C-alpha positions as a printed NumPy array, in Angstrom:
array([[ 27.549,  22.529,  -6.141],
       [ 26.802,  19.078,  -7.367],
       [ 24.991,  17.559,  -4.013],
       [ 22.877,  20.866,  -3.784],
       [ 21.791,  20.457,  -7.472],
       [ 21.232,  16.637,  -6.891],
       [ 19.032,  17.103,  -3.821],
       [ 17.005,  20.453,  -5.193],
       [ 16.07 ,  18.352,  -8.359],
       [ 14.399,  16.054,  -6.718],
       [ 12.614,  18.221,  -4.441],
       [ 11.542,  20.418,  -7.743],
       [ 10.379,  17.17 ,  -8.988],
       [  8.346,  16.143,  -6.194],
       [  6.683,  19.691,  -6.498],
       [  6.103,  19.073,  -9.938],
       [  4.481,  15.904,  -9.248],
       [  2.219,  17.696,  -7.213],
       [  0.626,  19.651,  -9.803],
       [ -0.48 ,  16.533, -11.74 ],
       [ -4.333,  16.08 , -11.271],
       [ -5.033,  12.779,  -9.112],
       [ -7.222,  11.324, -12.029],
       [ -4.582,  11.228, -14.678],
       [ -3.073,   7.906, -13.232],
       [ -0.686,   7.16 , -16.503],
       [  0.563,  10.867, -16.324],
       [  1.317,  10.272, -12.643],
       [  3.067,   6.266, -13.217],
       [  5.086,   7.8  , -16.142],
       [  6.147,  11.268, -14.392],
       [  7.503,   9.05 , -11.179],
       [  9.28 ,   6.697, -13.173],
       [ 10.734,   9.167, -15.463],
       [ 11.948,  11.178, -12.273],
       [ 13.248,   8.093, -10.608],
       [ 15.362,   7.257, -13.974],
       [ 17.009,  10.928, -14.205],
       [ 17.909,  10.814, -10.605],
       [ 19.525,   6.949, -11.311],
       [ 21.734,   8.553, -13.999],
       [ 22.561,  11.659, -11.868],
       [ 23.801,   9.31 ,  -9.081],
       [ 25.881,   7.566, -11.906],
       [ 27.314,  10.786, -12.369],
       [ 28.504,  10.881,  -8.766],
       [ 29.91 ,   7.852,  -8.762],
       [ 31.804,   8.061, -12.266],
       [ 33.402,  11.24 , -10.864],
       [ 33.931,   9.757,  -7.605],
       [ 37.867,   9.996,  -6.522],
       [ 38.673,   6.534,  -4.679],
       [ 41.963,   7.687,  -3.678],
       [ 41.055,  10.202,  -1.53 ],
       [ 39.854,  10.3  ,   2.318],
       [ 38.41 ,  13.357,   1.954],
       [ 34.58 ,  13.929,   1.838],
       [ 33.802,  14.755,  -2.013],
       [ 31.007,  17.035,  -3.23 ],
       [ 31.321,  18.763,   0.212],
       [ 29.121,  21.633,   0.758],
       [ 27.806,  23.512,   3.611],
       [ 24.53 ,  25.601,   4.32 ],
       [ 24.117,  27.82 ,   7.121],
       [ 21.135,  26.915,   9.332],
       [ 21.385,  28.312,  12.774],
       [ 24.814,  30.574,  13.161],
       [ 23.691,  31.335,  16.621],
       [ 23.985,  27.673,  17.583],
       [ 26.901,  26.631,  15.319],
       [ 24.8  ,  24.629,  13.181],
       [ 24.767,  23.805,   9.699],
       [ 23.965,  21.448,   7.257],
       [ 27.024,  19.772,   5.593],
       [ 26.721,  17.094,   2.617],
       [ 29.253,  15.095,   1.056],
       [ 29.941,  11.291,   0.049],
       [ 32.777,   8.852,   0.551],
       [ 33.155,   5.424,  -0.2  ],
       [ 31.341,   4.444,   2.868],
       [ 28.008,   6.314,   1.589],
       [ 28.121,   6.428,  -2.278],
       [ 27.139,   3.066,  -2.902],
       [ 24.034,   3.286,  -0.703],
       [ 23.28 ,   6.514,  -2.744],
       [ 23.381,   4.196,  -5.767],
       [ 21.266,   1.618,  -3.871],
       [ 18.724,   3.824,  -3.297],
       [ 18.244,   5.182,  -7.206],
       [ 18.507,   1.48 ,  -8.106],
       [ 15.747,   0.496,  -5.926],
       [ 12.981,   3.18 ,  -6.307],
       [ 12.466,   2.921, -10.266],
       [ 11.629,  -0.754,  -9.396],
       [  9.527,  -0.146,  -6.487],
       [  7.292,   2.163,  -8.888],
       [  7.457,  -0.26 , -11.783],
       [  6.346,  -3.186,  -9.07 ],
       [  3.557,  -0.851,  -8.148],
       [  2.232,   0.003, -11.616],
       [ -1.206,  -1.604, -11.377],
       [ -1.207,  -3.251,  -8.005],
       [ -1.843,   0.   ,  -6.161],
       [ -5.598,   0.455,  -6.723],
       [ -6.399,   3.275,  -4.79 ],
       [ -4.562,   6.831,  -3.578],
       [ -1.855,   6.329,  -6.265],
       [ -0.806,   9.818,  -6.422],
       [ -0.1  ,   9.868,  -2.717],
       [  1.453,   6.649,  -2.69 ],
       [  4.062,   7.625,  -5.487],
       [  4.44 ,  10.83 ,  -3.832],
       [  5.595,   8.949,  -0.616],
       [  8.03 ,   6.916,  -2.89 ],
       [  9.782,  10.174,  -4.146],
       [  9.811,  11.423,  -0.565],
       [ 11.812,   8.601,   0.538],
       [ 14.181,   8.811,  -2.319],
       [ 14.751,  12.358,  -1.174],
       [ 15.075,  11.869,   2.726],
       [ 17.505,   8.556,   1.933],
       [ 20.14 ,  10.411,  -0.417],
       [ 19.897,  13.184,   2.147],
       [ 20.472,  10.932,   4.999],
       [ 23.405,   9.372,   3.311],
       [ 24.87 ,  12.596,   2.362],
       [ 24.621,  14.408,   5.547],
       [ 27.648,  15.219,   7.62 ],
       [ 25.986,  17.125,  10.696],
       [ 24.789,  14.457,  13.616],
       [ 21.564,  16.888,  13.968],
       [ 20.598,  16.406,  10.335],
       [ 21.414,  12.717,  10.427],
       [ 18.875,  12.515,  13.106],
       [ 16.447,  14.622,  11.601],
       [ 16.618,  12.382,   8.378],
       [ 16.767,   9.246,  10.475],
       [ 13.402,   9.928,  12.249],
       [ 11.594,  11.598,   9.036],
       [ 11.835,   8.302,   6.99 ],
       [  9.765,   6.745,   9.591],
       [  6.694,   8.872,   8.402],
       [  6.323,   8.036,   4.866],
       [  6.808,   4.341,   5.791],
       [  4.203,   4.589,   8.45 ],
       [  1.563,   5.674,   5.929],
       [  2.824,   3.584,   3.383],
       [  2.305,   0.292,   5.422],
       [ -0.702,   1.751,   7.071],
       [ -2.861,   2.869,   4.104],
       [ -1.737,   0.373,   1.388],
       [ -0.924,  -2.678,   3.589],
       [ -2.194,  -5.706,   2.505],
       [ -4.088,  -7.418,   5.664],
       [ -6.254,  -6.492,   8.777],
       [ -3.002,  -6.462,  11.017],
       [ -1.579,  -3.366,   9.247],
       [ -2.547,  -1.158,  12.06 ],
       [ -0.924,  -3.066,  14.66 ],
       [  2.092,  -3.67 ,  12.58 ],
       [  2.701,  -0.026,  11.633],
       [  2.099,   1.032,  15.43 ],
       [  4.818,  -1.639,  16.347],
       [  7.056,  -0.353,  13.932],
       [  6.635,   3.227,  14.918],
       [  7.203,   2.873,  18.635],
       [ 10.12 ,   0.482,  18.406],
       [ 11.782,   3.183,  16.362],
       [ 10.619,   6.101,  17.83 ],
       [ 11.824,   4.566,  21.434],
       [ 15.305,   3.713,  20.042],
       [ 15.491,   7.154,  18.875],
       [ 14.697,   9.208,  21.808],
       [ 17.654,   7.584,  23.488],
       [ 19.864,   9.009,  20.31 ],
       [ 18.485,  12.112,  20.963],
       [ 19.86 ,  12.484,  24.35 ],
       [ 23.078,  11.195,  23.174],
       [ 22.945,  13.861,  20.572],
       [ 22.775,  16.498,  23.321],
       [ 25.349,  15.188,  25.215],
       [ 27.739,  15.474,  22.253],
       [ 26.602,  18.925,  21.553],
       [ 27.291,  20.41 ,  24.652],
       [ 30.407,  18.636,  24.992],
       [ 31.987,  19.79 ,  21.815],
       [ 29.908,  22.755,  20.752],
       [ 29.239,  21.322,  17.333],
       [ 27.737,  18.409,  15.522],
       [ 29.537,  18.402,  12.733],
       [ 31.234,  15.17 ,  11.707],
       [ 34.944,  16.251,  10.814],
       [ 34.77 ,  18.268,  14.117],
       [ 33.465,  14.959,  16.033],
       [ 36.196,  13.383,  14.489],
       [ 38.71 ,  15.03 ,  16.052],
       [ 37.163,  15.212,  19.245],
       [ 38.35 ,  12.731,  22.155],
       [ 35.551,  11.409,  24.525],
       [ 36.784,   9.762,  27.945],
       [ 36.309,   6.271,  28.057],
       [ 33.421,   6.476,  30.547],
       [ 31.88 ,   8.989,  28.375],
       [ 32.482,   6.768,  25.205],
       [ 30.514,   3.571,  26.748],
       [ 27.625,   5.995,  27.605],
       [ 27.614,   7.444,  24.361],
       [ 27.974,   4.289,  22.386],
       [ 25.053,   2.968,  24.463],
       [ 22.681,   5.861,  23.329],
       [ 23.687,   4.797,  19.688],
       [ 23.529,   1.525,  20.197],
       [ 19.64 ,   1.212,  20.717],
       [ 18.275,   3.017,  17.602],
       [ 20.824,   1.439,  15.259],
       [ 20.054,  -2.019,  16.666],
       [ 16.36 ,  -1.472,  16.322],
       [ 17.211,  -0.497,  12.764],
       [ 19.378,  -3.54 ,  11.829],
       [ 17.549,  -5.277,  13.444],
       [ 19.178,  -7.29 ,  16.262],
       [ 17.335,  -9.797,  18.282],
       [ 15.524,  -8.945,  20.62 ],
       [ 14.83 ,  -5.723,  19.069],
       [ 13.377,  -7.6  ,  15.65 ],
       [  9.93 ,  -8.154,  16.43 ],
       [  8.543,  -5.172,  14.456],
       [ 10.06 ,  -6.172,  11.12 ],
       [  8.108,  -9.532,  10.478],
       [  5.122,  -7.931,  10.93 ],
       [  6.064,  -4.688,   9.007],
       [  7.037,  -6.774,   6.029],
       [  4.002,  -8.947,   6.272],
       [  1.496,  -6.193,   5.933],
       [  3.679,  -3.932,   3.754],
       [  2.859,  -3.534,  -0.013],
       [  5.786,  -4.891,  -2.296],
       [  7.37 ,  -1.822,  -2.777],
       [  7.196,  -1.095,   1.227],
       [  8.85 ,  -4.445,   1.742],
       [ 11.443,  -3.316,  -0.906],
       [ 12.415,  -0.317,   0.752],
       [ 12.612,  -1.994,   4.331],
       [ 14.853,  -4.947,   2.911],
       [ 16.919,  -2.968,   0.55 ],
       [ 17.653,   0.226,   2.037],
       [ 15.837,   1.143,   5.383],
       [ 17.458,  -1.999,   7.429],
       [ 21.022,  -0.22 ,   6.104],
       [ 20.476,   2.673,   7.994],
       [ 21.584,   0.858,  11.416],
       [ 24.589,  -0.618,  10.059],
       [ 25.455,   2.705,   8.188],
       [ 25.111,   4.451,  11.792],
       [ 27.625,   2.06 ,  13.135],
       [ 29.944,   2.616,  10.177],
       [ 29.51 ,   6.57 ,  10.366],
       [ 29.324,   7.239,  14.211],
       [ 29.683,   4.615,  16.602],
       [ 33.106,   2.913,  15.409],
       [ 34.947,   6.297,  14.594],
       [ 33.63 ,   8.174,  17.171],
       [ 33.895,   5.619,  20.358],
       [ 36.927,   3.462,  19.273],
       [ 37.154,   2.153,  23.148],
       [ 33.588,   1.62 ,  23.534],
       [ 33.263,  -0.244,  20.668],
       [ 36.034,  -2.91 ,  21.356],
       [ 34.614,  -2.905,  24.914],
       [ 31.24 ,  -4.205,  23.623],
       [ 32.795,  -6.654,  21.03 ],
       [ 31.673,  -9.442,  23.278],
       [ 27.82 ,  -8.25 ,  23.747],
       [ 27.739,  -8.006,  19.935],
       [ 29.108, -11.291,  19.259],
       [ 26.814, -13.011,  21.865],
       [ 23.979, -11.134,  20.495],
       [ 24.677, -11.973,  16.948],
       [ 25.365, -15.377,  17.296],
       [ 22.087, -15.868,  19.219],
       [ 20.11 , -13.802,  16.797],
       [ 21.856, -16.15 ,  13.882],
       [ 20.647, -19.222,  15.422],
       [ 17.241, -17.909,  16.492],
       [ 16.082, -16.524,  13.131],
       [ 17.412, -19.441,  11.072],
       [ 15.527, -21.97 ,  13.104],
       [ 12.416, -19.745,  12.998],
       [ 12.564, -19.326,   9.162],
       [ 12.363, -22.922,   9.321],
       [  8.869, -23.049,  10.391],
       [  7.371, -19.93 ,   8.835],
       [  4.73 , -20.635,   6.103],
       [  4.202, -16.91 ,   4.968],
       [  6.56 , -16.5  ,   2.266],
       [  7.058, -12.733,   3.177],
       [  8.138, -14.   ,   6.92 ],
       [ 10.557, -16.581,   5.236],
       [ 12.049, -13.506,   3.775],
       [ 11.79 , -11.117,   6.553],
       [ 13.862, -13.657,   9.049],
       [ 16.377, -14.465,   6.414],
       [ 16.782, -10.72 ,   6.158],
       [ 17.619, -10.557,  10.258],
       [ 20.032, -13.331,   9.9  ],
       [ 21.878, -11.958,   6.901],
       [ 22.135,  -8.374,   8.828],
       [ 23.111,  -9.943,  12.013],
       [ 25.999, -11.809,  10.034],
       [ 27.274,  -8.843,   8.621],
       [ 27.788,  -6.868,  12.083],
       [ 30.041,  -9.919,  13.011],
       [ 32.37 ,  -8.482,  10.254],
       [ 31.801,  -4.794,  11.212],
       [ 32.98 ,  -5.196,  14.783],
       [ 36.218,  -7.568,  13.927],
       [ 38.317,  -4.381,  13.57 ],
       [ 39.699,  -6.477,  10.382],
       [ 39.976,  -4.778,   6.985],
       [ 38.393,  -7.932,   5.424],
       [ 35.415,  -8.05 ,   7.936],
       [ 34.598,  -4.431,   7.374],
       [ 34.749,  -4.63 ,   3.459],
       [ 32.917,  -7.874,   3.502],
       [ 30.187,  -6.147,   5.708],
       [ 29.799,  -3.466,   3.774],
       [ 29.772,  -5.482,   0.327],
       [ 27.196,  -7.818,   1.954],
       [ 25.078,  -4.569,   3.186],
       [ 24.922,  -3.587,  -0.557],
       [ 24.413,  -7.48 ,  -1.607],
       [ 21.404,  -7.836,   0.707],
       [ 19.723,  -4.562,  -0.859],
       [ 19.796,  -6.598,  -4.243],
       [ 19.248, -10.214,  -2.911],
       [ 16.379,  -9.274,  -0.539],
       [ 14.559,  -6.911,  -2.754],
       [ 14.597,  -9.449,  -5.532],
       [ 12.83 , -11.779,  -3.399],
       [ 10.217,  -9.255,  -2.256],
       [  9.479,  -8.352,  -5.894],
       [  9.127, -12.071,  -6.79 ],
       [  7.002, -12.683,  -3.974],
       [  4.784,  -9.631,  -5.219],
       [  4.43 , -11.124,  -8.617],
       [  2.906, -14.153,  -6.827],
       [  0.643, -12.266,  -4.981],
       [ -0.668, -10.151,  -7.701],
       [ -1.874, -13.302,  -9.329],
       [ -2.719, -15.799,  -6.556],
       [ -3.533, -13.402,  -3.623],
       [ -1.855, -15.603,  -1.273],
       [  1.682, -15.713,   0.339],
       [  1.087, -19.109,   2.346],
       [  3.763, -21.622,   1.224],
       [  1.608, -24.461,   1.077],
       [ -0.706, -22.809,  -1.319],
       [  2.23 , -22.948,  -3.963],
       [  3.488, -26.267,  -5.724],
       [  4.739, -26.955,  -9.294],
       [  5.476, -23.196, -10.522],
       [  8.262, -24.504, -12.898],
       [  5.304, -25.913, -14.735],
       [  3.264, -22.61 , -14.698],
       [  6.223, -19.947, -14.458],
       [  9.162, -21.208, -15.799],
       [ 10.972, -17.682, -16.287],
       [  9.736, -16.768, -12.695],
       [ 11.226, -19.931, -11.539],
       [ 14.545, -19.181, -12.985],
       [ 14.741, -15.713, -11.319],
       [ 13.783, -17.497,  -8.142],
       [ 16.477, -19.903,  -8.23 ],
       [ 19.255, -17.417,  -8.865],
       [ 18.238, -14.964,  -5.981],
       [ 17.815, -18.245,  -3.88 ],
       [ 21.01 , -19.256,  -4.693],
       [ 22.375, -15.859,  -3.849],
       [ 20.488, -15.98 ,  -0.66 ],
       [ 21.948, -18.932,   0.577],
       [ 25.58 , -17.357,  -0.278],
       [ 25.945, -19.868,  -3.369],
       [ 29.646, -19.107,  -5.126],
       [ 29.381, -17.127,  -8.179],
       [ 26.617, -14.273,  -6.459],
       [ 27.337, -11.387,  -4.41 ],
       [ 26.426, -12.791,  -0.97 ],
       [ 29.29 , -15.285,  -1.429],
       [ 31.722, -12.581,  -1.609],
       [ 30.654, -10.662,   1.471],
       [ 29.989, -13.467,   3.799],
       [ 33.168, -15.281,   2.733],
       [ 35.074, -11.952,   3.66 ],
       [ 33.307, -11.571,   6.875],
       [ 34.415, -14.962,   7.829],
       [ 37.986, -14.472,   7.012],
       [ 38.12 , -11.031,   9.228],
       [ 36.176, -12.84 ,  11.979],
       [ 38.735, -15.841,  12.252],
       [ 41.393, -13.305,  12.852],
       [ 39.545, -12.27 ,  16.269],
       [ 37.441, -15.209,  17.459],
       [ 37.854, -18.842,  16.231],
       [ 34.494, -19.789,  18.012],
       [ 32.42 , -17.191,  16.815],
       [ 33.613, -17.946,  13.39 ],
       [ 32.925, -21.435,  13.704],
       [ 29.37 , -20.905,  15.135],
       [ 28.709, -18.346,  12.594],
       [ 29.683, -20.729,   9.63 ],
       [ 27.452, -23.482,  11.147],
       [ 24.379, -21.154,  11.028],
       [ 24.672, -20.766,   7.035],
       [ 23.987, -24.642,   6.941],
       [ 20.739, -23.778,   8.462],
       [ 20.281, -21.054,   5.543],
       [ 20.662, -23.265,   3.009],
       [ 18.17 , -25.691,   4.293],
       [ 15.454, -23.266,   4.702],
       [ 16.265, -21.607,   1.194],
       [ 16.537, -24.903,  -0.561],
       [ 13.231, -26.469,   1.116],
       [ 11.414, -23.417,   0.016],
       [ 12.256, -23.38 ,  -3.384],
       [ 11.643, -27.091,  -3.748],
       [  8.302, -26.797,  -2.142],
       [  7.112, -24.298,  -4.347],
       [  8.798, -25.114,  -7.872],
       [  8.442, -28.784,  -7.77 ],
       [  5.638, -31.207,  -7.035],
       [  1.758, -31.288,  -7.969],
       [  0.314, -27.957,  -9.265],
       [ -2.916, -28.878,  -7.116],
       [ -5.8  , -26.649,  -7.614],
       [ -3.823, -23.284,  -8.695],
       [ -5.102, -21.502, -11.58 ],
       [ -2.908, -20.538, -14.645],
       [ -2.318, -16.596, -14.568],
       [  0.218, -16.775, -16.961],
       [  4.242, -16.225, -16.504],
       [  6.018, -12.862, -16.104],
       [  5.237,  -9.609, -17.832],
       [  7.664,  -7.781, -20.061],
       [  7.273,  -5.109, -16.819],
       [  7.824,  -7.598, -14.604],
       [ 10.801,  -9.142, -16.418],
       [ 12.249,  -5.541, -16.837],
       [ 12.385,  -5.274, -12.976],
       [ 13.981,  -8.21 , -12.305],
       [ 16.586,  -8.646, -14.817],
       [ 18.762,  -5.876, -13.68 ],
       [ 18.73 ,  -6.97 , -10.238],
       [ 19.712, -10.333, -11.657],
       [ 22.737,  -8.933, -13.595],
       [ 23.92 ,  -7.049, -10.529],
       [ 23.741, -10.131,  -8.289],
       [ 26.091, -12.13 , -10.491],
       [ 27.789,  -9.406, -11.818],
       [ 29.042,  -8.476,  -8.494],
       [ 29.742, -12.172,  -7.71 ],
       [ 32.327, -12.278, -10.302],
       [ 33.396,  -8.754, -10.253],
       [ 33.489,  -7.486,  -6.765],
       [ 36.077,  -5.224,  -7.068],
       [ 33.713,  -2.806,  -8.77 ],
       [ 32.684,  -2.118,  -5.401],
       [ 35.834,  -2.629,  -3.234],
       [ 38.124,  -0.36 ,  -5.341],
       [ 35.891,   2.57 ,  -3.897],
       [ 35.811,   1.628,  -0.678],
       [ 39.104,   0.285,   0.303],
       [ 40.644,   3.258,   1.585],
       [ 37.796,   4.313,   3.69 ],
       [ 37.801,   0.868,   5.345],
       [ 41.306,   0.807,   6.122],
       [ 41.147,   4.349,   7.439],
       [ 38.484,   3.421,   9.643],
       [ 40.191,  -0.121,  10.658],
       [ 43.586,   1.16 ,  11.398],
       [ 43.039,   4.767,  12.363],
       [ 39.589,   5.105,  13.849],
       [ 38.997,   1.826,  15.674]])
């Protein structure tokens, strides 16, 4: 009953939140923050009671939905999903704190959408039925659509939100076709039934392509990435944190949960396609990042590069590559979220995200600059940060399969270091120019950034905090699934 209590608590809390009057802004903020902290502690209880030595889904529950069609909602977690739930519950309180004063209108609706996103993400990562996986996969589009379209910061927000909507919807319609094919083939969409079902090689190829398109859009892979920079630039800080921190992981999680174990032949068959697309994406996005002048676009294109990089390890069919990819997903959620939060702090003060507007910030905001320096180092995968562990393992796994792809992927890391260091130097040093002084980070902003800083450094030195819980599932995926 653990997962049902967990999800029910969030739903009841959302219902209680709706009863608060819209004019009581302080109570709205405090209530939403309190709920997010309670949900975070409940997720920690899940992690502490999690048994890392079993392959079975834990906290497993089934709710009958439509017996006539053999459909039921099964929930549970394993080593592949538990840390994504933790990542979600960690980031939601930070998004609420980052929006404490920056959201000037319709605060109740905004906080409601944040709590709704948290429920949908936890339900998504714990769903063990393909139908409900698809339902929550699509449902997450709705709150993000309104979050960007209503609280976006610039004039192109309507263009950005419709681009985001149609890219995602088009890919998901293809997934819906694949879902129907699986249902009529197996008579069930329960994940444990599907894992013991054999699909012919020709059917695997077609179904793999049906799953590939929506997941590729979500990652996003080039050329399906065009929606992401626009969405990031127009979204409020909380929206960008959710997009980079968790929403981009839906595609890679889909590959892990469905594409690799259900269609092992097709996954091996399309490895050359994946490697070619990801190497092109790494070169293209890294070079494109160098010419961006909008700070959010710099981080957005950098996110695309990191997400494509981890796909190389995901499809390497090696234990090092898969574990490194999973670790890099979690690390990227922390690092990119931290960078977007830091840019949000600047935007709240100076109302500009243009790179050339800033200079000499170390003189005006030394504490902010220290945080920015650490997260920039993490973004370029400096040893001692969490990204370094993930990218090193990805390369170690990839070199066992394809030396040329490993060499090309490693060379693109140089471009990543170039745009990261250049961005930091341009903003932190030099002349202050015409910038006004608005003060360094407040206590609230410090309390938002410090836990993320600790996690990035802690996982850089103690990665076994994650690996000890995911190893058996990754081993099973590599040596028995793929």
